[in-house]
C-alpha positions as CSV (number, residue, x, y, z in Angstrom):
1,X,116.7,38.5,114.6
2,X,113.9,40.7,113.6
3,X,115.2,42.0,110.6
4,X,112.9,45.2,109.8
5,X,110.9,45.1,106.6
6,X,108.6,46.6,104.1
7,X,105.9,45.2,102.1
8,X,103.6,47.4,99.6
9,X,100.9,46.5,97.2
10,X,98.8,48.3,94.7
11,X,97.1,48.4,91.5
12,X,98.9,49.7,88.5
13,X,99.0,50.1,84.6
14,X,102.3,48.9,83.7
15,X,101.6,45.4,82.2
16,X,101.9,44.4,78.8
17,X,100.0,46.5,76.7
18,X,98.8,48.5,79.1
19,X,96.8,46.3,81.2
20,X,96.3,46.7,84.8
21,X,98.5,44.8,87.3
22,X,98.9,44.3,91.2
23,X,102.2,45.1,92.0
24,X,104.2,43.8,95.0
25,X,107.2,45.4,96.1
26,X,109.3,44.2,99.3
27,X,112.5,45.3,101.2
28,X,114.2,43.9,103.5
29,X,116.6,46.3,105.9
30,X,119.3,44.1,106.6
31,X,122.3,46.8,106.5
32,X,124.6,44.2,106.0
33,X,126.1,42.9,102.6
34,X,126.4,39.8,101.0
35,X,123.1,37.7,103.2
36,X,121.1,35.7,100.9
37,X,117.5,35.4,101.1
38,X,114.8,33.0,99.3
39,X,111.8,35.8,98.6
40,X,108.5,34.0,97.6
41,X,105.4,36.1,96.4
42,X,101.6,34.9,96.6
43,X,98.5,36.2,95.1
44,X,95.7,34.5,97.0
45,X,97.8,31.5,97.7
46,X,99.0,31.3,94.2
47,X,102.8,31.7,94.0
48,X,104.1,34.0,91.2
49,X,107.9,35.0,92.3
50,X,110.0,33.1,94.2
51,X,113.9,33.4,94.1
52,X,117.3,34.0,95.5
53,X,118.7,37.4,96.4
54,X,122.0,38.9,97.7
55,X,122.0,41.9,99.9
56,X,123.7,45.0,99.2
57,X,124.7,47.1,102.3
58,X,121.6,48.6,102.4
59,X,119.2,45.4,102.2
60,X,116.8,43.8,99.7
61,X,114.4,45.2,97.2
62,X,112.2,43.0,95.3
63,X,109.4,44.0,93.0
64,X,107.0,41.8,90.8
65,X,103.7,42.7,89.5
66,X,100.7,39.6,89.1
67,X,97.4,39.6,87.1
68,X,94.7,42.0,88.2
69,X,91.9,40.0,89.3
70,X,88.7,42.8,88.8
71,X,86.1,42.4,91.6
72,X,88.3,40.5,94.2
73,X,90.0,41.6,97.0
74,X,93.7,40.3,96.3
75,X,95.5,38.6,99.4
76,X,99.6,39.6,98.9
77,X,101.8,37.5,100.8
78,X,105.4,37.4,101.0
79,X,107.9,34.6,102.6
80,X,111.6,35.3,103.1
81,X,114.3,32.9,104.4
82,X,117.8,34.1,105.4
83,X,120.0,31.0,104.6
84,X,122.4,32.1,106.9
85,X,120.7,32.5,110.0
86,X,117.5,30.8,109.3
87,X,115.5,33.7,110.1
88,X,112.3,34.1,108.4
89,X,109.7,36.9,107.4
90,X,105.9,36.5,106.6
91,X,104.0,39.3,105.9
92,X,100.8,40.1,104.3
93,X,98.0,42.7,103.0
94,X,94.9,42.9,101.2
95,X,94.5,44.8,98.0
96,X,90.9,46.0,97.3
97,X,89.2,46.0,94.3
98,X,89.4,49.6,92.6
99,X,86.9,50.4,89.7
100,X,89.6,52.3,87.7
101,X,91.7,49.4,87.3
102,X,88.6,46.9,86.2
103,X,88.0,46.1,89.7
């Protein structure tokens, strides 16, 4: 297995009313259409998105925001499970506070 993937996260001001959020973007580069993956995003251990996605010929792309937590490092994680093969992907990164975003 070993499907390649990318995880990105950053502060942005596209929350409700222009509020700051931390967006998490995850891509799985399957190069195979029709694969079903369950994807879960968490922020400091608190799940803020989980759902199933079906790959296109180029893969899967999920993007979801979570609340900005001023003054705190936000540990963003992703867990993905391929229903057909049982392959799992686990990724994480730390988003540092940014003063311009209330951090």
